VEXTI-123490 format. One record per residue (C-alpha): z, y negated, x. Coordinates in Angstrom, 1 decimal. Example, Ala and Ser with C-alpha at 12.3 -4.5 7.8 and 13.67 -1.06 7.14 Angstrom:
2
+--------+--------+--------+
|      w |      v |      u |
+--------+--------+--------+
|    7.8 |    4.5 |   12.3 |
|    7.1 |    1.1 |   13.7 |
+--------+--------+--------+
This chain:
321
+--------+--------+--------+
|      w |      v |      u |
+--------+--------+--------+
|   86.7 |  -84.5 |   94.9 |
|   86.5 |  -86.4 |   91.6 |
|   86.9 |  -90.2 |   91.7 |
|   88.6 |  -92.5 |   89.3 |
|   88.1 |  -96.2 |   89.4 |
|   90.5 |  -98.5 |   87.6 |
|   89.6 | -102.2 |   87.1 |
|   91.9 | -105.0 |   86.0 |
|   91.1 | -108.3 |   84.4 |
|   89.9 | -110.8 |   87.0 |
|   89.5 | -114.6 |   86.8 |
|   87.3 | -117.3 |   88.1 |
|   87.3 | -121.1 |   88.5 |
|   84.5 | -123.5 |   89.5 |
|   84.3 | -122.2 |   93.1 |
|   86.2 | -119.0 |   93.5 |
|   86.2 | -115.5 |   91.9 |
|   89.0 | -112.9 |   92.0 |
|   88.5 | -109.2 |   91.0 |
|   90.8 | -106.3 |   91.8 |
|   91.5 | -102.7 |   91.1 |
|   92.3 |  -99.2 |   92.5 |
|   90.4 |  -96.1 |   93.5 |
|   92.1 |  -92.8 |   92.9 |
|   91.4 |  -89.1 |   93.5 |
|   90.8 |  -87.2 |   90.3 |
|   93.2 |  -88.9 |   87.8 |
|   93.8 |  -92.6 |   87.2 |
|   97.3 |  -93.5 |   85.8 |
|   96.0 |  -94.7 |   82.4 |
|   94.6 |  -91.3 |   81.4 |
|   97.3 |  -90.5 |   78.8 |
|   97.3 |  -89.9 |   75.0 |
|   98.9 |  -92.5 |   72.9 |
|   99.6 |  -90.0 |   70.1 |
|  101.8 |  -87.8 |   72.3 |
|  105.5 |  -87.6 |   71.4 |
|  108.7 |  -86.5 |   73.0 |
|  108.5 |  -84.4 |   76.1 |
|  104.7 |  -84.4 |   76.1 |
|  104.7 |  -88.2 |   76.3 |
|  107.4 |  -88.0 |   79.1 |
|  105.1 |  -85.8 |   81.2 |
|  102.3 |  -88.3 |   80.6 |
|  104.4 |  -91.1 |   81.9 |
|  105.6 |  -89.2 |   84.9 |
|  102.0 |  -88.1 |   85.7 |
|  101.1 |  -91.8 |   86.0 |
|  103.2 |  -91.8 |   89.2 |
|  101.7 |  -88.5 |   90.6 |
|   98.5 |  -90.1 |   91.8 |
|   96.5 |  -90.0 |   95.0 |
|   95.0 |  -93.3 |   95.9 |
|   92.0 |  -93.2 |   98.3 |
|   92.0 |  -95.5 |  101.3 |
|   89.1 |  -97.1 |  103.1 |
|   86.5 |  -96.2 |  100.5 |
|   83.6 |  -98.6 |  100.0 |
|   83.5 | -100.5 |   96.7 |
|   80.8 | -102.9 |   95.5 |
|   81.1 | -105.7 |   93.0 |
|   78.2 | -107.0 |   90.9 |
|   78.5 | -110.1 |   88.8 |
|   75.7 | -112.3 |   87.8 |
|   73.8 | -113.0 |   91.0 |
|   76.7 | -112.0 |   93.2 |
|   76.8 | -108.6 |   95.0 |
|   79.5 | -108.0 |   97.6 |
|   81.1 | -104.9 |   99.2 |
|   84.5 | -104.3 |  100.7 |
|   86.8 | -101.2 |  101.2 |
|   90.1 | -100.2 |   99.7 |
|   93.5 | -100.6 |  101.4 |
|   95.8 |  -97.8 |  102.2 |
|   97.2 |  -97.6 |   98.7 |
|   93.7 |  -97.5 |   97.1 |
|   93.9 | -101.2 |   96.1 |
|   90.9 | -103.5 |   96.5 |
|   90.5 | -107.2 |   95.9 |
|   87.4 | -109.4 |   96.0 |
|   88.4 | -113.0 |   96.6 |
|   85.1 | -114.6 |   97.1 |
|   83.3 | -118.0 |   96.7 |
|   81.4 | -118.4 |   93.4 |
|   79.6 | -121.5 |   92.4 |
|   77.3 | -120.4 |   89.5 |
|   77.6 | -122.2 |   86.2 |
|   79.6 | -120.1 |   83.8 |
|   80.6 | -120.5 |   80.2 |
|   84.3 | -120.4 |   79.3 |
|   85.6 | -117.1 |   78.0 |
|   85.5 | -113.5 |   79.0 |
|   82.7 | -112.0 |   81.1 |
|   81.8 | -108.5 |   82.2 |
|   81.6 | -107.5 |   85.8 |
|   80.8 | -104.1 |   87.5 |
|   82.3 | -102.3 |   90.4 |
|   81.0 |  -99.1 |   91.9 |
|   82.2 |  -96.7 |   94.7 |
|   80.9 |  -93.6 |   96.2 |
|   82.0 |  -90.8 |   98.6 |
|   79.4 |  -88.3 |   99.7 |
|   77.4 |  -87.2 |   96.6 |
|   80.1 |  -88.4 |   94.2 |
|   79.8 |  -91.9 |   92.7 |
|   81.2 |  -93.9 |   89.9 |
|   80.7 |  -97.3 |   88.3 |
|   83.0 |  -99.1 |   85.9 |
|   82.8 | -102.3 |   83.8 |
|   85.6 | -104.8 |   83.9 |
|   86.3 | -108.3 |   82.5 |
|   87.1 | -111.6 |   84.1 |
|   88.2 | -114.9 |   82.6 |
|   86.8 | -118.4 |   82.9 |
|   89.4 | -120.5 |   81.1 |
|   88.6 | -122.7 |   78.2 |
|   89.4 | -126.4 |   78.6 |
|   93.0 | -126.6 |   77.7 |
|   96.2 | -128.6 |   78.2 |
|   98.5 | -125.6 |   79.0 |
|   98.4 | -122.2 |   80.7 |
|  101.0 | -119.6 |   79.7 |
|  102.6 | -117.3 |   82.2 |
|  104.9 | -114.6 |   80.7 |
|  107.0 | -111.8 |   81.9 |
|  106.8 | -108.6 |   80.0 |
|  109.9 | -106.4 |   80.0 |
|  112.6 | -107.9 |   77.7 |
|  110.6 | -111.1 |   77.4 |
|  108.3 | -109.7 |   74.6 |
|  108.7 | -105.9 |   75.0 |
|  112.2 | -104.5 |   74.4 |
|  112.8 | -102.5 |   77.6 |
|  116.6 | -102.6 |   78.3 |
|  116.0 | -103.6 |   82.0 |
|  119.7 | -104.2 |   82.7 |
|  120.6 | -100.6 |   81.5 |
|  119.0 |  -98.0 |   83.8 |
|  119.5 |  -95.0 |   81.6 |
|  118.5 |  -96.6 |   78.4 |
|  115.4 |  -98.1 |   80.0 |
|  114.5 |  -94.6 |   81.3 |
|  115.1 |  -93.0 |   77.9 |
|  112.9 |  -95.5 |   76.1 |
|  110.1 |  -95.3 |   78.7 |
|  110.0 |  -91.5 |   78.7 |
|  110.5 |  -90.7 |   75.0 |
|  108.9 |  -93.7 |   73.2 |
|  105.1 |  -93.9 |   73.1 |
|  103.5 |  -97.3 |   72.4 |
|  103.5 |  -96.8 |   68.6 |
|  107.3 |  -96.4 |   68.9 |
|  108.0 |  -99.2 |   71.4 |
|  109.3 | -102.4 |   69.8 |
|  108.7 | -106.1 |   70.6 |
|  111.0 | -108.9 |   69.7 |
|  110.8 | -110.4 |   66.2 |
|  108.4 | -113.4 |   65.9 |
|  107.3 | -113.2 |   69.5 |
|  103.7 | -112.7 |   68.5 |
|  103.8 | -115.8 |   66.3 |
|  105.2 | -117.8 |   69.1 |
|  102.5 | -116.6 |   71.6 |
|   99.7 | -117.1 |   69.2 |
|  100.8 | -120.7 |   68.5 |
|  100.9 | -121.3 |   72.3 |
|   97.4 | -119.7 |   72.6 |
|   95.7 | -121.9 |   70.0 |
|   97.4 | -125.2 |   70.8 |
|   95.0 | -128.0 |   71.3 |
|   91.9 | -125.8 |   70.8 |
|   89.2 | -127.0 |   68.3 |
|   87.3 | -123.6 |   68.1 |
|   88.4 | -120.3 |   66.8 |
|   86.7 | -118.7 |   69.8 |
|   88.7 | -120.8 |   72.3 |
|   92.2 | -120.2 |   73.5 |
|   94.7 | -121.3 |   76.1 |
|   94.8 | -118.9 |   79.1 |
|   97.6 | -116.2 |   79.2 |
|   98.8 | -114.4 |   82.3 |
|  101.3 | -111.5 |   82.1 |
|  103.3 | -111.2 |   85.3 |
|  105.8 | -108.3 |   85.7 |
|  107.8 | -106.1 |   88.1 |
|  106.3 | -103.1 |   86.4 |
|  103.9 | -101.3 |   88.7 |
|  100.1 | -101.0 |   88.2 |
|  100.7 |  -97.3 |   87.3 |
|  101.8 |  -98.6 |   83.8 |
|   98.9 | -101.0 |   83.3 |
|   97.1 |  -98.9 |   80.7 |
|  100.3 |  -98.3 |   78.8 |
|  101.3 | -101.9 |   78.7 |
|   97.8 | -103.2 |   77.9 |
|   97.4 | -100.8 |   75.0 |
|  100.8 | -101.8 |   73.7 |
|   99.9 | -105.5 |   73.9 |
|   96.6 | -104.9 |   72.0 |
|   98.4 | -102.8 |   69.4 |
|  100.8 | -105.7 |   68.6 |
|   97.9 | -108.3 |   68.8 |
|   99.4 | -110.3 |   71.6 |
|   97.0 | -112.8 |   73.2 |
|   94.5 | -111.3 |   75.6 |
|   95.6 | -111.9 |   79.2 |
|   95.1 | -111.4 |   82.9 |
|   97.8 | -109.0 |   84.2 |
|   99.6 | -109.3 |   87.5 |
|  101.8 | -106.3 |   88.2 |
|  103.6 | -104.8 |   91.2 |
|  102.2 | -102.6 |   94.0 |
|  101.3 |  -99.1 |   92.8 |
|  103.8 |  -96.2 |   93.3 |
|  102.7 |  -92.7 |   94.3 |
|  105.6 |  -90.4 |   93.8 |
|  108.2 |  -89.0 |   91.3 |
|  111.0 |  -90.6 |   93.2 |
|  109.3 |  -94.0 |   92.9 |
|  109.1 |  -93.5 |   89.1 |
|  112.9 |  -93.5 |   88.9 |
|  113.0 |  -97.0 |   90.4 |
|  110.1 |  -98.5 |   88.4 |
|  110.5 | -102.2 |   87.8 |
|  113.4 | -102.5 |   90.2 |
|  113.8 | -103.8 |   93.8 |
|  112.6 | -107.1 |   95.1 |
|  111.0 | -109.5 |   92.6 |
|  109.5 | -111.8 |   95.3 |
|  106.0 | -110.5 |   94.3 |
|  106.5 | -112.2 |   90.9 |
|  107.1 | -115.5 |   92.6 |
|  104.0 | -115.1 |   94.7 |
|  101.8 | -114.1 |   91.8 |
|  103.0 | -117.1 |   89.6 |
|  102.4 | -119.4 |   92.6 |
|   98.9 | -118.0 |   93.1 |
|   98.0 | -118.6 |   89.4 |
|   99.2 | -122.2 |   89.5 |
|   97.4 | -122.8 |   92.8 |
|   94.2 | -121.3 |   91.4 |
|   94.2 | -123.6 |   88.3 |
|   96.0 | -126.7 |   89.6 |
|   94.8 | -129.0 |   86.8 |
|   96.8 | -127.1 |   84.1 |
|  100.3 | -127.6 |   83.0 |
|  102.1 | -124.4 |   82.5 |
|  104.6 | -122.8 |   80.1 |
|  106.7 | -120.1 |   81.8 |
|  108.4 | -117.4 |   79.7 |
|  110.9 | -114.9 |   80.9 |
|  114.4 | -113.5 |   80.2 |
|  117.9 | -113.4 |   81.7 |
|  118.0 | -109.7 |   82.5 |
|  116.8 | -109.9 |   86.1 |
|  115.6 | -112.8 |   88.3 |
|  113.2 | -114.9 |   86.1 |
|  115.5 | -117.9 |   86.0 |
|  115.7 | -118.1 |   89.8 |
|  112.0 | -117.5 |   90.3 |
|  111.0 | -120.1 |   87.8 |
|  113.5 | -122.6 |   89.3 |
|  111.7 | -122.1 |   92.7 |
|  108.3 | -122.6 |   91.0 |
|  109.4 | -125.8 |   89.3 |
|  110.6 | -127.2 |   92.6 |
|  107.3 | -126.4 |   94.4 |
|  105.1 | -127.6 |   91.6 |
|  107.0 | -130.6 |   90.2 |
|  104.0 | -131.9 |   88.2 |
|  102.7 | -128.6 |   86.9 |
|  105.4 | -127.1 |   84.7 |
|  105.7 | -128.3 |   81.1 |
|  108.4 | -125.9 |   79.9 |
|  110.5 | -122.9 |   80.8 |
|  111.6 | -120.4 |   78.2 |
|  114.2 | -117.7 |   78.9 |
|  115.2 | -115.0 |   76.4 |
|  118.9 | -114.1 |   76.1 |
|  119.2 | -110.3 |   76.3 |
|  122.9 | -109.9 |   76.1 |
|  125.5 | -110.8 |   73.4 |
|  126.3 | -114.0 |   75.2 |
|  124.4 | -116.5 |   77.4 |
|  124.7 | -116.0 |   81.1 |
|  126.6 | -119.0 |   82.6 |
|  124.7 | -118.7 |   85.9 |
|  121.4 | -118.9 |   84.0 |
|  122.6 | -121.9 |   82.0 |
|  123.3 | -123.6 |   85.2 |
|  119.8 | -122.9 |   86.6 |
|  118.2 | -124.1 |   83.3 |
|  120.2 | -127.3 |   83.5 |
|  118.9 | -127.8 |   87.0 |
|  115.3 | -127.2 |   86.0 |
|  115.7 | -129.8 |   83.2 |
|  116.5 | -132.4 |   85.9 |
|  113.0 | -131.9 |   87.2 |
|  111.5 | -133.3 |   83.9 |
|  110.8 | -129.8 |   82.7 |
|  111.6 | -128.9 |   79.1 |
|  113.9 | -125.8 |   78.8 |
|  114.9 | -123.4 |   76.1 |
|  117.4 | -120.6 |   76.5 |
|  117.1 | -118.6 |   73.3 |
|  118.2 | -115.4 |   71.6 |
|  115.6 | -115.4 |   68.8 |
|  112.0 | -116.4 |   69.0 |
|  112.3 | -118.8 |   66.0 |
|  114.4 | -121.0 |   68.2 |
|  111.6 | -121.0 |   70.8 |
|  109.0 | -121.7 |   68.2 |
|  110.9 | -124.7 |   66.9 |
|  111.4 | -126.0 |   70.5 |
|  107.6 | -125.6 |   71.2 |
|  106.8 | -127.6 |   68.1 |
|  109.3 | -130.3 |   69.1 |
|  107.7 | -130.8 |   72.5 |
|  104.2 | -130.7 |   71.2 |
|  102.8 | -127.4 |   72.6 |
|  102.3 | -125.5 |   69.3 |
+--------+--------+--------+
């Protein structure tokens, strides 16, 4: 049996470290070719959901003077959530995870973030917030996902400019940046695809928080759908992990972002600086407008926008770019 070990970007504060990933049999879901087109690309995407996670396999994390071992859950997922008190410079650091079954072993290198000193943290949705995905049109979303490789996928105009302005706000060094987190209802199956797309468009480097991995073709048809409660929990975890930051939340009106962010603002009344929602239809959604008005009563700046230039001007106005 061949092992595949997939690591995701972790994060650390002054007393706690979080690292997570998956162990698969034979073929991790990021092993696809970015130059494939048409039906070949479609088969690559579908193959990301034909995976065999391995449960209860031992995995070992090594980082600085820390070495700790755990085992994978039933879906092959593992997470190290451990105390960590070593002095660490701000920025990205490499860590290592290894696993072994019988004579077969594997070790992989991952990255984790120690945030730079900053005034804001940025938490952004992915689909239809910066990546054009047509989430509210099932067949169009499926068509784009299956037949458009990353070099054909489009992002919204000026979104990179907005995100980079948010990234460098208040930083004195070119090496420093405000911390970005991308939280989505897309599953971990699509991590490699999404990350490569973000790198291609030079979006800020970020920690990803995605949805529980899927393991079948039927699951693929419902990718990104179903309950969005996991997004609420993941946003809440990030804010709780770095409670001294004020956060900028970015989403869109195609699904549940407005209602999730409203709940977050109510729970963390001193932690949210601004909420941005992209308008995905021809007209603004009256229900979303009502939610945004309610968020504004919590002393949170809000912007419901169609084009990113409006969001950029709003960010300048409130002093976060």
